[in-house]
C-alpha positions as CSV (number, residue, x, y, z in Angstrom):
1,Q,0.0,0.0,0.0
2,V,1.4,3.4,-1.1
3,Q,1.5,5.8,1.8
4,L,3.0,9.1,2.8
5,V,2.8,9.8,6.5
6,E,3.7,13.2,8.0
7,S,4.7,13.7,11.6
8,G,6.2,16.3,13.9
9,G,3.4,18.9,14.0
10,D,2.9,20.6,17.3
11,L,1.8,23.7,19.2
12,V,4.8,26.0,19.6
13,Q,5.5,29.7,20.5
14,P,6.7,32.3,18.0
15,G,10.4,32.0,17.4
16,E,10.6,28.3,18.2
17,S,11.5,25.5,15.8
18,L,9.9,22.3,14.6
19,R,11.0,19.5,12.3
20,L,8.4,17.8,10.2
21,S,9.0,14.3,8.7
22,C,7.4,12.7,5.7
23,A,7.9,8.9,5.6
24,A,7.0,6.9,2.5
25,S,6.0,3.3,2.4
26,G,5.0,1.1,-0.5
27,F,7.2,2.9,-2.9
28,S,10.7,4.5,-3.1
29,L,11.0,8.3,-2.9
30,D,14.3,8.1,-4.9
31,N,12.7,9.0,-8.2
32,Y,10.2,11.5,-7.0
33,V,10.1,15.2,-6.4
34,I,8.8,15.8,-2.9
35,G,6.9,18.9,-1.8
36,W,5.7,20.3,1.5
37,F,2.5,22.3,1.3
38,R,0.3,24.0,3.9
39,Q,-3.3,25.0,4.2
40,A,-4.6,27.5,6.7
41,P,-8.4,27.8,7.4
42,G,-10.1,29.7,4.7
43,R,-7.0,29.7,2.5
44,A,-5.9,27.8,-0.5
45,R,-3.2,25.1,-0.3
46,E,0.2,26.7,-1.0
47,G,3.6,25.3,-1.8
48,V,6.1,25.8,1.0
49,S,9.2,23.9,-0.3
50,C,10.0,21.3,-2.8
51,V,13.1,19.2,-3.4
52,G,14.4,17.3,-6.4
53,Y,15.6,13.7,-6.7
54,R,19.0,14.0,-5.0
55,D,18.6,17.3,-3.1
56,R,20.3,19.2,-5.8
57,N,17.4,21.4,-6.6
58,T,15.2,23.1,-4.0
59,Y,12.5,25.6,-4.0
60,Y,11.2,27.8,-1.2
61,A,8.2,30.1,-1.0
62,N,9.3,33.7,-0.3
63,S,7.5,33.6,3.0
64,V,9.8,30.9,4.4
65,K,13.1,31.5,2.7
66,G,15.9,31.7,5.3
67,R,13.8,30.0,7.9
68,F,12.8,26.6,6.5
69,T,15.1,23.9,5.1
70,I,14.0,20.9,3.2
71,S,16.1,17.8,3.0
72,R,15.7,14.2,2.1
73,D,17.2,10.9,3.3
74,N,16.6,8.4,0.5
75,A,18.1,5.6,2.6
76,K,15.3,6.2,5.2
77,N,12.8,7.0,2.4
78,T,12.0,10.2,4.3
79,V,11.9,13.9,3.6
80,Y,12.2,16.5,6.3
81,L,11.2,20.1,6.7
82,Q,13.2,22.0,9.4
83,M,11.2,25.1,10.4
84,N,13.0,27.8,12.4
85,S,11.9,31.2,13.7
86,L,8.3,30.1,13.4
87,K,5.6,32.9,13.1
88,P,1.9,32.8,13.9
89,E,1.3,33.1,10.1
90,D,3.0,29.7,9.7
91,T,0.0,28.1,11.4
92,A,-1.6,25.5,9.1
93,V,-2.0,21.9,8.3
94,Y,1.2,20.8,6.6
95,Y,1.1,18.1,3.9
96,C,3.8,16.3,2.0
97,A,3.3,15.1,-1.6
98,A,5.3,13.2,-4.2
99,T,5.3,13.4,-8.0
100,A,7.4,11.9,-10.7
101,G,8.5,13.5,-13.9
102,Q,8.0,17.1,-12.9
103,T,10.3,20.0,-12.0
104,V,10.7,21.2,-8.5
105,Q,9.1,24.5,-9.2
106,A,6.2,23.0,-11.1
107,M,5.5,20.7,-8.1
108,C,5.4,23.7,-5.7
109,D,3.4,25.9,-8.1
110,F,0.8,23.3,-9.1
111,P,0.2,20.9,-6.2
112,T,-2.6,19.2,-8.2
113,I,0.0,17.4,-10.2
114,A,1.1,15.4,-7.2
115,D,0.8,11.6,-7.5
116,Y,0.6,10.9,-3.7
117,W,-0.4,12.9,-0.7
118,G,-0.1,12.4,3.0
119,Q,-2.9,13.1,5.5
120,G,-1.3,16.2,7.0
121,T,0.1,17.3,10.4
122,Q,-1.1,20.4,12.3
123,V,1.4,23.2,13.1
124,T,0.2,25.9,15.4
125,V,2.3,28.9,16.3
126,S,0.8,30.9,19.1
127,S,1.9,32.6,22.3
């Protein structure tokens, strides 16, 4: 069974950090572009960060540049999103997704092209 499972979401205070994980089962992430997306209540799902096959290409939304870092460990079939200096506006449900045969920017700009989605993990940033 093909699955993406996110974990690591939590309630944190502004300025704190979280690391999200996206673990794949039932298929290998090696040949997939992986993206992290988020959706806040009443807002459209947006691309946060995407990474290419061997971590050589990455994309970050302007709102998270310098604060978030995406990485992948193909041996563990897992992709991570390190989130530092969190802000209240980062509050959302975070999803990971995988797609094959697309560019990193296409994945982040057009999430509907994803082949697989996880169920999401809640990140809340509040004092």
